[in-house]
PyMOL CGO cylinders between C-alpha atoms (Angstrom):
from pymol import cmd
from pymol.cgo import CYLINDER

trace = [
    CYLINDER, -23.04, 34.27, -52.20, -22.16, 33.61, -48.55, 0.3, 1, 1, 1, 1, 1, 1,
    CYLINDER, -22.16, 33.61, -48.55, -22.05, 36.21, -45.80, 0.3, 1, 1, 1, 1, 1, 1,
    CYLINDER, -22.05, 36.21, -45.80, -19.67, 35.64, -42.90, 0.3, 1, 1, 1, 1, 1, 1,
    CYLINDER, -19.67, 35.64, -42.90, -20.62, 37.43, -39.68, 0.3, 1, 1, 1, 1, 1, 1,
    CYLINDER, -20.62, 37.43, -39.68, -18.77, 37.79, -36.40, 0.3, 1, 1, 1, 1, 1, 1,
    CYLINDER, -18.77, 37.79, -36.40, -19.20, 39.99, -33.35, 0.3, 1, 1, 1, 1, 1, 1,
    CYLINDER, -19.20, 39.99, -33.35, -15.70, 40.98, -32.23, 0.3, 1, 1, 1, 1, 1, 1,
    CYLINDER, -15.70, 40.98, -32.23, -15.25, 41.92, -28.58, 0.3, 1, 1, 1, 1, 1, 1,
    CYLINDER, -15.25, 41.92, -28.58, -11.90, 43.66, -28.34, 0.3, 1, 1, 1, 1, 1, 1,
    CYLINDER, -11.90, 43.66, -28.34, -10.07, 43.85, -25.02, 0.3, 1, 1, 1, 1, 1, 1,
    CYLINDER, -10.07, 43.85, -25.02, -10.91, 47.19, -23.41, 0.3, 1, 1, 1, 1, 1, 1,
    CYLINDER, -10.91, 47.19, -23.41, -8.37, 49.90, -24.03, 0.3, 1, 1, 1, 1, 1, 1,
    CYLINDER, -8.37, 49.90, -24.03, -7.03, 48.23, -27.18, 0.3, 1, 1, 1, 1, 1, 1,
    CYLINDER, -7.03, 48.23, -27.18, -9.64, 49.54, -29.62, 0.3, 1, 1, 1, 1, 1, 1,
    CYLINDER, -9.64, 49.54, -29.62, -7.31, 51.96, -31.45, 0.3, 1, 1, 1, 1, 1, 1,
    CYLINDER, -7.31, 51.96, -31.45, -4.56, 49.33, -31.70, 0.3, 1, 1, 1, 1, 1, 1,
    CYLINDER, -4.56, 49.33, -31.70, -7.10, 46.85, -33.08, 0.3, 1, 1, 1, 1, 1, 1,
    CYLINDER, -7.10, 46.85, -33.08, -8.40, 49.35, -35.64, 0.3, 1, 1, 1, 1, 1, 1,
    CYLINDER, -8.40, 49.35, -35.64, -4.87, 50.06, -36.81, 0.3, 1, 1, 1, 1, 1, 1,
    CYLINDER, -4.87, 50.06, -36.81, -4.00, 46.35, -37.06, 0.3, 1, 1, 1, 1, 1, 1,
    CYLINDER, -4.00, 46.35, -37.06, -7.26, 45.70, -38.91, 0.3, 1, 1, 1, 1, 1, 1,
    CYLINDER, -7.26, 45.70, -38.91, -6.35, 48.27, -41.56, 0.3, 1, 1, 1, 1, 1, 1,
    CYLINDER, -6.35, 48.27, -41.56, -3.10, 46.38, -42.12, 0.3, 1, 1, 1, 1, 1, 1,
    CYLINDER, -3.10, 46.38, -42.12, -4.77, 42.95, -42.06, 0.3, 1, 1, 1, 1, 1, 1,
    CYLINDER, -4.77, 42.95, -42.06, -7.33, 43.82, -44.74, 0.3, 1, 1, 1, 1, 1, 1,
    CYLINDER, -7.33, 43.82, -44.74, -4.74, 43.23, -47.46, 0.3, 1, 1, 1, 1, 1, 1,
    CYLINDER, -4.74, 43.23, -47.46, -4.60, 39.54, -46.54, 0.3, 1, 1, 1, 1, 1, 1,
    CYLINDER, -4.60, 39.54, -46.54, -8.31, 38.84, -46.72, 0.3, 1, 1, 1, 1, 1, 1,
    CYLINDER, -8.31, 38.84, -46.72, -9.10, 41.05, -49.71, 0.3, 1, 1, 1, 1, 1, 1,
    CYLINDER, -9.10, 41.05, -49.71, -6.75, 39.23, -52.09, 0.3, 1, 1, 1, 1, 1, 1,
    CYLINDER, -6.75, 39.23, -52.09, -8.35, 35.84, -51.39, 0.3, 1, 1, 1, 1, 1, 1,
    CYLINDER, -8.35, 35.84, -51.39, -10.00, 34.11, -54.35, 0.3, 1, 1, 1, 1, 1, 1,
    CYLINDER, -10.00, 34.11, -54.35, -13.76, 34.46, -53.85, 0.3, 1, 1, 1, 1, 1, 1,
    CYLINDER, -13.76, 34.46, -53.85, -13.59, 37.53, -51.58, 0.3, 1, 1, 1, 1, 1, 1,
    CYLINDER, -13.59, 37.53, -51.58, -16.16, 40.14, -52.59, 0.3, 1, 1, 1, 1, 1, 1,
    CYLINDER, -16.16, 40.14, -52.59, -16.26, 42.80, -49.86, 0.3, 1, 1, 1, 1, 1, 1,
    CYLINDER, -16.26, 42.80, -49.86, -16.20, 43.37, -46.12, 0.3, 1, 1, 1, 1, 1, 1,
    CYLINDER, -16.20, 43.37, -46.12, -17.50, 45.77, -43.49, 0.3, 1, 1, 1, 1, 1, 1,
    CYLINDER, -17.50, 45.77, -43.49, -16.31, 46.54, -39.97, 0.3, 1, 1, 1, 1, 1, 1,
    CYLINDER, -16.31, 46.54, -39.97, -18.71, 48.55, -37.83, 0.3, 1, 1, 1, 1, 1, 1,
    CYLINDER, -18.71, 48.55, -37.83, -18.11, 49.84, -34.31, 0.3, 1, 1, 1, 1, 1, 1,
    CYLINDER, -18.11, 49.84, -34.31, -20.90, 49.42, -31.77, 0.3, 1, 1, 1, 1, 1, 1,
    CYLINDER, -20.90, 49.42, -31.77, -22.35, 52.66, -30.44, 0.3, 1, 1, 1, 1, 1, 1,
    CYLINDER, -22.35, 52.66, -30.44, -23.41, 51.29, -27.05, 0.3, 1, 1, 1, 1, 1, 1,
    CYLINDER, -23.41, 51.29, -27.05, -20.41, 49.04, -26.35, 0.3, 1, 1, 1, 1, 1, 1,
    CYLINDER, -20.41, 49.04, -26.35, -17.26, 50.88, -27.44, 0.3, 1, 1, 1, 1, 1, 1,
    CYLINDER, -17.26, 50.88, -27.44, -15.04, 47.79, -27.64, 0.3, 1, 1, 1, 1, 1, 1,
    CYLINDER, -15.04, 47.79, -27.64, -17.47, 45.73, -29.78, 0.3, 1, 1, 1, 1, 1, 1,
    CYLINDER, -17.47, 45.73, -29.78, -17.40, 45.51, -33.57, 0.3, 1, 1, 1, 1, 1, 1,
    CYLINDER, -17.40, 45.51, -33.57, -19.55, 43.78, -36.18, 0.3, 1, 1, 1, 1, 1, 1,
    CYLINDER, -19.55, 43.78, -36.18, -17.48, 42.21, -38.95, 0.3, 1, 1, 1, 1, 1, 1,
    CYLINDER, -17.48, 42.21, -38.95, -19.13, 40.98, -42.14, 0.3, 1, 1, 1, 1, 1, 1,
    CYLINDER, -19.13, 40.98, -42.14, -17.54, 39.55, -45.26, 0.3, 1, 1, 1, 1, 1, 1,
    CYLINDER, -17.54, 39.55, -45.26, -19.19, 38.74, -48.56, 0.3, 1, 1, 1, 1, 1, 1,
    CYLINDER, -19.19, 38.74, -48.56, -17.73, 35.62, -50.15, 0.3, 1, 1, 1, 1, 1, 1,
    CYLINDER, -17.73, 35.62, -50.15, -18.56, 34.02, -53.50, 0.3, 1, 1, 1, 1, 1, 1,
    CYLINDER, -18.56, 34.02, -53.50, -18.98, 30.65, -51.75, 0.3, 1, 1, 1, 1, 1, 1,
    CYLINDER, -18.98, 30.65, -51.75, -18.50, 29.10, -48.32, 0.3, 1, 1, 1, 1, 1, 1,
    CYLINDER, -18.50, 29.10, -48.32, -15.35, 27.40, -49.65, 0.3, 1, 1, 1, 1, 1, 1,
    CYLINDER, -15.35, 27.40, -49.65, -13.94, 30.83, -50.52, 0.3, 1, 1, 1, 1, 1, 1,
    CYLINDER, -13.94, 30.83, -50.52, -13.76, 31.49, -46.81, 0.3, 1, 1, 1, 1, 1, 1,
    CYLINDER, -13.76, 31.49, -46.81, -13.20, 28.05, -45.31, 0.3, 1, 1, 1, 1, 1, 1,
    CYLINDER, -13.20, 28.05, -45.31, -10.68, 26.75, -47.85, 0.3, 1, 1, 1, 1, 1, 1,
    CYLINDER, -10.68, 26.75, -47.85, -9.26, 29.62, -49.91, 0.3, 1, 1, 1, 1, 1, 1,
    CYLINDER, -9.26, 29.62, -49.91, -8.73, 31.89, -46.91, 0.3, 1, 1, 1, 1, 1, 1,
    CYLINDER, -8.73, 31.89, -46.91, -8.69, 29.76, -43.78, 0.3, 1, 1, 1, 1, 1, 1,
    CYLINDER, -8.69, 29.76, -43.78, -6.21, 27.29, -45.24, 0.3, 1, 1, 1, 1, 1, 1,
    CYLINDER, -6.21, 27.29, -45.24, -3.85, 29.94, -46.60, 0.3, 1, 1, 1, 1, 1, 1,
    CYLINDER, -3.85, 29.94, -46.60, -0.66, 31.54, -45.33, 0.3, 1, 1, 1, 1, 1, 1,
    CYLINDER, -0.66, 31.54, -45.33, -2.52, 34.87, -45.53, 0.3, 1, 1, 1, 1, 1, 1,
    CYLINDER, -2.52, 34.87, -45.53, -4.89, 33.61, -42.83, 0.3, 1, 1, 1, 1, 1, 1,
    CYLINDER, -4.89, 33.61, -42.83, -1.91, 32.97, -40.53, 0.3, 1, 1, 1, 1, 1, 1,
    CYLINDER, -1.91, 32.97, -40.53, -0.80, 36.58, -41.05, 0.3, 1, 1, 1, 1, 1, 1,
    CYLINDER, -0.80, 36.58, -41.05, -4.39, 37.79, -40.44, 0.3, 1, 1, 1, 1, 1, 1,
    CYLINDER, -4.39, 37.79, -40.44, -4.63, 35.72, -37.28, 0.3, 1, 1, 1, 1, 1, 1,
    CYLINDER, -4.63, 35.72, -37.28, -1.25, 36.91, -35.98, 0.3, 1, 1, 1, 1, 1, 1,
    CYLINDER, -1.25, 36.91, -35.98, -2.27, 40.55, -36.43, 0.3, 1, 1, 1, 1, 1, 1,
    CYLINDER, -2.27, 40.55, -36.43, -5.78, 40.34, -34.96, 0.3, 1, 1, 1, 1, 1, 1,
    CYLINDER, -5.78, 40.34, -34.96, -6.67, 37.34, -32.84, 0.3, 1, 1, 1, 1, 1, 1,
    CYLINDER, -6.67, 37.34, -32.84, -4.85, 38.45, -29.68, 0.3, 1, 1, 1, 1, 1, 1,
    CYLINDER, -4.85, 38.45, -29.68, -7.24, 41.43, -29.42, 0.3, 1, 1, 1, 1, 1, 1,
    CYLINDER, -7.24, 41.43, -29.42, -10.37, 39.29, -28.92, 0.3, 1, 1, 1, 1, 1, 1,
    CYLINDER, -10.37, 39.29, -28.92, -11.92, 38.30, -25.62, 0.3, 1, 1, 1, 1, 1, 1,
    CYLINDER, -11.92, 38.30, -25.62, -13.72, 35.99, -25.92, 0.3, 1, 1, 1, 1, 1, 1,
    CYLINDER, -13.72, 35.99, -25.92, -12.87, 34.27, -29.17, 0.3, 1, 1, 1, 1, 1, 1,
    CYLINDER, -12.87, 34.27, -29.17, -15.55, 35.34, -31.68, 0.3, 1, 1, 1, 1, 1, 1,
    CYLINDER, -15.55, 35.34, -31.68, -18.22, 33.01, -32.99, 0.3, 1, 1, 1, 1, 1, 1,
    CYLINDER, -18.22, 33.01, -32.99, -18.12, 33.07, -36.79, 0.3, 1, 1, 1, 1, 1, 1,
    CYLINDER, -18.12, 33.07, -36.79, -21.31, 32.18, -38.65, 0.3, 1, 1, 1, 1, 1, 1,
    CYLINDER, -21.31, 32.18, -38.65, -22.17, 31.99, -42.33, 0.3, 1, 1, 1, 1, 1, 1,
    CYLINDER, -22.17, 31.99, -42.33, -25.43, 33.03, -43.95, 0.3, 1, 1, 1, 1, 1, 1,
    CYLINDER, -25.43, 33.03, -43.95, -26.97, 32.66, -47.39, 0.3, 1, 1, 1, 1, 1, 1,
    CYLINDER, -26.97, 32.66, -47.39, -30.06, 34.10, -49.01, 0.3, 1, 1, 1, 1, 1, 1,
    CYLINDER, -30.06, 34.10, -49.01, -33.01, 31.78, -49.45, 0.3, 1, 1, 1, 1, 1, 1,
]
cmd.load_cgo(trace, "trace")
């Protein structure tokens, strides 16, 4: 299993719009082959910061099945304009 992690800094004042768009965007990621689950948590100290984690069956589930799909384009169109700066996405695995 692979865990994708990203800290999402949303432009100030757009938090509610982001949260609404995220609820819509979830349909595109959750139907990807190899998707297991996700979590979006809002930072307590920094109100416009979120921690996004996704559990994938494999790294390819994310990098190929999702990132190279038309669903990713829809995901990106709904969410990426909220971020400043562009998030760093990292992948982790148990050892």
